[in-house]
C-alpha positions as CSV (number, residue, x, y, z in Angstrom):
1,M,55.3,117.7,109.7
2,S,57.9,115.8,107.7
3,M,57.1,113.9,104.6
4,F,58.0,110.7,106.6
5,E,55.5,111.6,109.3
6,R,52.7,112.3,106.9
7,A,53.4,109.0,105.1
8,K,53.6,107.1,108.3
9,R,50.3,108.5,109.6
10,R,48.6,107.7,106.3
11,R,49.9,104.1,106.3
12,N,49.0,103.6,110.0
13,L,45.4,104.6,109.3
14,Q,45.2,102.4,106.2
15,E,46.4,99.4,108.3
16,G,43.9,100.1,111.1
17,Y,46.5,101.4,113.7
18,P,46.5,104.6,115.7
19,E,47.5,107.4,113.4
20,D,50.5,108.2,115.7
21,K,51.9,104.7,115.9
22,G,55.7,104.8,116.0
23,L,55.8,108.6,116.2
24,K,57.4,110.6,119.1
25,D,54.8,111.0,121.9
26,G,52.4,108.8,119.9
27,H,52.0,105.0,120.5
28,C,54.7,102.3,120.6
29,N,55.5,101.1,117.1
30,R,55.3,97.4,118.0
31,S,51.9,96.3,116.6
32,G,51.4,93.8,119.5
33,C,51.9,96.6,122.1
34,L,50.8,100.1,120.9
35,A,51.3,101.6,124.4
36,P,50.9,105.3,124.7
37,L,54.3,107.1,124.8
38,A,53.4,110.6,125.8
39,G,55.0,111.4,129.2
40,Q,56.8,108.1,129.2
41,P,60.5,107.1,128.5
42,Q,60.8,106.6,124.7
43,Y,63.3,104.6,122.7
44,S,64.0,105.0,119.0
45,M,65.2,102.8,116.2
46,M,66.0,103.8,112.7
47,D,63.3,102.9,110.2
48,H,64.9,100.5,107.8
49,E,61.9,100.1,105.5
50,T,61.8,103.6,104.1
51,F,65.5,104.4,103.9
52,T,64.8,107.9,105.1
53,D,66.9,107.7,108.3
54,A,63.6,108.4,110.1
55,R,63.2,107.1,113.7
56,L,60.4,104.9,115.0
57,F,59.5,105.1,118.7
58,Y,59.0,102.3,121.2
59,C,58.1,102.0,124.9
60,K,60.7,100.8,127.4
61,P,59.3,97.2,127.7
62,C,59.5,96.7,123.9
63,A,62.9,98.4,123.7
64,D,64.1,96.0,126.4
65,R,62.8,93.0,124.3
66,F,64.7,94.3,121.2
67,T,67.8,94.8,123.3
68,A,67.6,91.3,124.8
69,W,67.3,89.8,121.3
70,D,70.2,91.9,120.0
71,E,72.4,90.9,122.9
72,S,71.5,87.2,122.4
73,I,72.6,87.2,118.8
74,K,75.6,89.5,119.6
75,S,74.3,92.3,117.3
76,P,74.5,96.0,117.8
77,I,71.8,97.4,120.0
78,R,69.2,99.0,117.8
79,C,66.8,100.8,120.3
80,R,68.3,103.8,121.9
81,P,66.8,106.0,124.6
82,E,65.6,109.4,123.4
83,Q,67.6,112.3,124.9
């Protein structure tokens, strides 16, 4: 387990979220969603809070919301499908 993942799990628990929020095969990182990701298409975005180049994971509906916003403001698309 990476240092980022250990820190993310600790922070999630402190904030009352599932331990695996935002982690691959865990739960969607969007606090208003938290959909389980295991066995589902997953999309990742770079974590800009920690500056570790770590990725946070989202479900397809949330990734679509981010993409729609990015397109509306003509910004680069942030959420990318996991290969």
